[in-house]
VOBA-1610 file (N, C-alpha, C; in pm, whole numbers, padded with zeros to 5 digits, always signed):
BEGIN
Met+05756+02515+16349Met+05725+02373+16354Met+05655+02337+16223Thr+05699+02228+16164Thr+05637+02184+16039Thr+05501+02121+16066Thr+05425+02106+15960Thr+05293+02045+15971Thr+05304+01903+16024Lys+05403+01830+15976Lys+05422+01692+16020Lys+05457+01686+16169Glu+05543+01775+16213Glu+05580+01780+16355Glu+05459+01815+16441Leu+05378+01908+16393Leu+05257+01946+16465Leu+05162+01828+16478Leu+05151+01749+16373Leu+05066+01629+16379Leu+05118+01529+16481Tyr+05251+01515+16489Tyr+05310+01426+16589Tyr+05279+01473+16731Val+05289+01603+16752Val+05260+01658+16885Val+05112+01639+16919Glu+05025+01666+16823Glu+04882+01648+16847Glu+04850+01502+16878Asp+04914+01411+16807Asp+04895+01268+16831Asp+04942+01231+16972Ala+05057+01282+17010Ala+05111+01254+17144Ala+05018+01309+17252Leu+04962+01429+17230Leu+04867+01485+17327Leu+04746+01393+17344Gly+04695+01344+17233Gly+04580+01253+17238Gly+04613+01125+17313His+04731+01072+17291His+04772+00949+17360His+04784+00973+17510Glu+04843+01083+17548Glu+04861+01111+17690Glu+04726+01132+17760Lys+04632+01198+17693Lys+04498+01216+17751Lys+04429+01079+17766Tyr+04447+00994+17666Tyr+04389+00859+17671Tyr+04447+00780+17789Phe+04579+00785+17805Phe+04644+00712+17915Phe+04597+00765+18050Gln+04582+00896+18061Gln+04532+00955+18185Gln+04393+00903+18218Ser+04305+00900+18117Ser+04168+00855+18141Ser+04165+00707+18179Lys+04251+00627+18119Lys+04256+00485+18154Lys+04308+00465+18296Cys+04404+00545+18336Cys+04454+00537+18474Cys+04344+00576+18572Gln+04271+00682+18542Gln+04162+00725+18629Gln+04056+00616+18641Glu+04025+00553+18530Glu+03927+00444+18529Glu+03975+00327+18615Ala+04102+00292+18602Ala+04157+00181+18679Ala+04157+00211+18828Val+04192+00335+18866Val+04196+00373+19007Val+04057+00357+19070Arg+03953+00390+18995Arg+03817+00376+19049Arg+03778+00230+19071Gln+03839+00139+18997Gln+03799-00001+19003Gln+03886-00088+19094Ile+04005-00044+19123Ile+04101-00127+19198Ile+04082-00107+19348Gln+04091-00216+19421Gln+04076-00213+19566Gln+04210-00204+19639Asp+04312-00266+19583Asp+04444-00270+19647Asp+04506-00130+19651Gln+04534-00080+19771Gln+04582+00057+19787Gln+04721+00077+19726Asp+04810-00021+19739Asp+04944-00007+19681Asp+04937+00004+19529Leu+04855-00078+19468Leu+04838-00074+19323Leu+04771+00057+19281Lys+04676+00100+19360Lys+04608+00227+19334Lys+04708+00343+19335Asn+04796+00344+19435Asn+04899+00448+19444Asn+04992+00447+19322Cys+05029+00328+19280Cys+05116+00313+19164Cys+05048+00371+19039Ile+04923+00339+19019Ile+04850+00388+18902Ile+04829+00539+18910Glu+04806+00590+19030Glu+04793+00736+19045Glu+04924+00805+19007Gln+05037+00744+19040Gln+05166+00800+19000Gln+05182+00797+18848Met+05135+00689+18787Met+05140+00680+18641Met+05054+00790+18578Glu+04938+00814+18636Glu+04850+00919+18585Glu+04919+01055+18593Lys+04986+01082+18704Lys+05057+01209+18720Lys+05168+01222+18616Lys+05238+01112+18589Lys+05345+01114+18489Lys+05288+01146+18351His+05174+01086+18318His+05113+01114+18188His+05063+01258+18181Gln+05019+01311+18293Gln+04977+01451+18297Gln+05098+01542+18273Gln+05212+01509+18333Gln+05333+01587+18311Gln+05378+01579+18165Leu+05370+01460+18108Leu+05406+01445+17967Leu+05313+01526+17878Phe+05184+01525+17910Phe+05088+01605+17835Phe+05127+01752+17839Gln+05159+01802+17959Gln+05198+01942+17972Gln+05326+01972+17894Ser+05419+01879+17893Ser+05543+01898+17818Ser+05515+01908+17668Phe+05432+01818+17617Phe+05396+01824+17475Phe+05317+01951+17443Tyr+05226+01986+17533Tyr+05142+02104+17512Tyr+05227+02231+17507Ser+05332+02234+17585Ser+05418+02353+17588Ser+05492+02372+17456Leu+05502+02268+17376Leu+05564+02279+17244Leu+05478+02361+17148Leu+05350+02367+17178Leu+05261+02444+17090Leu+05267+02586+17129
//
């Protein structure tokens, strides 16, 4: 993997961690259970994406 590609992967990892934390924050604040479930699913998707990017390293 080139240095530039590694930087792209590191950047993607940071973005996915950020999205996960924002989803977690939203879930704590939202009262509507349907919306909460939707955001929890989004958090899981970002966690899967993080693992996919991490596996490239």
